[in-house]
N, C-alpha and C positions, 0 to 999 in steps of 0.2 A: 091623397094623403102625402105623396111624395112632393107635389107642388106646394102644399102647405108647409111641409118641412123645409123646402128650399127657400120659401119666402121668409120663414122665421130665421134661417141661417143668414140670409141677406140682411135682415134687420139687425141682427147681432153684430155682423161685420161692420155695418154702418155706424152703430153705436161705438164700437171700439175705435173706429177711425175718427169719429167725432171727438172722442176723448183726446186722441193725439193732436188733432187740429186745434182744439180749444186751448191746449197747453202751449201752443205756439202763438196764441193771440187771435184765433179765428172766432169772431163774434157770432157768426151764423152757426158755427158748430156748437158754441156754448148755448145758443138759443135752442137748438135741436135737443141738446142734452137735457135742458130744463123741461122741455115738453115730454121727453121720454121718461123723465124721473117723476112726472106728475102722478099722483095717486090714481090707480085704476086705469092707467094708460099703458096698454101693451103687455108684453110678457114680463113676469116678475124678474127674470134674470136680466133682461135689458134695463128695466127700471133700476135694479140694484147696481149694475155696472155704470149706468148714467149718474146715479147718486155718488158712487165712488169717484168717478171722473170729476164731478163738480167739487167733491171734497178735496181732491188733489189740486184742482185749480185754485180753490180758496187757500190751501196750504202754500202753494207757490206764491200767492199774493200776500202771504203772512196774515191772512184773515182767519185766525185760529178758532174763534168761536164758530164761525160758519163751517170750517172744515170738520170740527167735532160734530156739529149738528147734522151734516150730511152723512157722516159715518154712522150716527145713531139711526138715521133713516134706513141705511143699508141693513142694519141689524133688525129693525122692525120688519122690513120686507122679508128677510130670511126666516123670521120667527113664524110667519104664516105660509111658508113656501114648502110644498111637498113636490119632490121630483125623483124619478127613478135613477137619475144620475147624480152621484154624490160629489163629483168633482167641483161643480160651481159653488155649492154651499161651502165646502171646505176652503177653497181659495179665497172666497169673499170674506169669510170669517177671519181667516188669517190676515187678510189685507186690512180689515178694520182694526184688529188688534195692533198691528204695526202702526197704523195711522194714529191711534190714540196714544201710543207710547211716544211717537215722534212729536205730537202736539204737546204732550206733557213735558217733554224736554225743552221745547221752545218757549212754552208759557204754561206753567202749572195752573190748573183751574181749581178754585176753592170748592171743597165738597166732593171732588172727583177722586176716585182711586183707580188710576190707570193700570196699576199692577193687577189688582183683583179683576178688573174688566178684561184685561188681556188673558188672564188665566181662564176666565169663564169662556171666552171665545175660542181659545186654543183647545180647551177641553171639549167643547161642542164640535170643533173641527176634527178632533182625533178619530172618532168612529168613521166619519165620512172619508177622511184621508186614508186610513188604514184599510177600510173595506173596499176602497176603489182599486187597491193594488196598483195604482198609477204612480210610478216613481217620481215624476216631476211634482205631483201634488204632495206626496210624502216629503219631498225635498223642500217645497214651499212651506210646509208645516214646520219642518226643522228650522228653516230660516226665520220664521216667525218666533220660534223658541230662542234662537240666537239673539234676536232683538230684545226679548224679554230678559234673558240672562245678562246682556250688556246693560240694560236699564238698571238691573239690580247691582251692577258692578262685579258680576261673576264672569270675568273675562275668559277664564279657562273653558267654562262650559260654552260660552258664546263662540269661542274659536272652534271648539270641536263640533258643535252643531252646524256652524257655517261650513266647515270643511266637509262634514258628512252630506250636507245639502248639495254641495258641489260634486261630491262623489256620485251620488245617486242621480244627479241631474235635476235642475230646477230652472224654471223659466218664469220668474215673477213678473218681469217686464212692466207692463202698465199697471199692475195690481198694487205695487208699492209706491209710496209718495216719491215724486221726483226730487233729485238733489241728494245731499249727504245725510247719512244717519250718524249723528255726532258720536254717540256712545259706542255703537257697534264699530264704526270706523276706528275709534280709539282702541277698542279691544283687538281689532285685526291689524293694528299698526305694525306688529312684529311679523313682517312678511316671511322672514327666514323660518320662524317657528311654524307659521301657518303652512308653508310649503312642505316642510318636513312631515307634518301631519297628513297632508294630502298625499304625499308620496307613499307613506305607510299604508293609507287606506286604498290607494290604487292597486296595491298588491293583494288585496283581499276581495272576496266576492261581494257583489252588490247586496246580496241577502244579509250578509254580516253587517254591512253598513246600515241597512234598514232596521235590523234588530237593535243595533246600538242607538239609533235615533229613538226607537220606542223606549229604550231603557232611560236615556237621558231626559226625554220629555216627561216620562212618568215621574221622575224625581223632581223635575222643574215645576210641574203642575200640581204636585201633591199638596 
């Protein structure tokens, strides 16, 4: 069993590496991602990460329909996925919510409601994020909330959630689309105000920051 687990870990590391390589223009890495993302091929988590990587590649190429379609494939994989570990589901749902919001900012799609979709995904991610007690995952959930708040033009909530995510520690890394987040970046433009918020929260316990995240996200997703 240990050998099987090690092999699965090696495959997952390979997929994450292929995502990074594909984003730098490595065609072979892109081909491997497409193979891993194929239905019924390999572990669900690897297929979901591969689909997310292909979505980010399409986003980078400004192929927004394709990016959206790959994000939808991640959601479909997650809908049939059961795992004793809540972290991957939470992170991937947050990632797709952020992807959809960024795509909607770049090119709105007729008939789509990215706000409602983001709310649905972040709501599904809530239980997994909070039950994991994993602060970086809770921070990623908060950062997804910051993107949603910024999308709505609620800059104050966006700033506070982003600051709280920084306080508890989050490592979204490859899980969020590469490049700038137009509305969130605008909400965070007041660096002095953002820093003053962070200084205030650094003086308080992490548990208090996590509790404030739950409170803000509850209001945001209501």
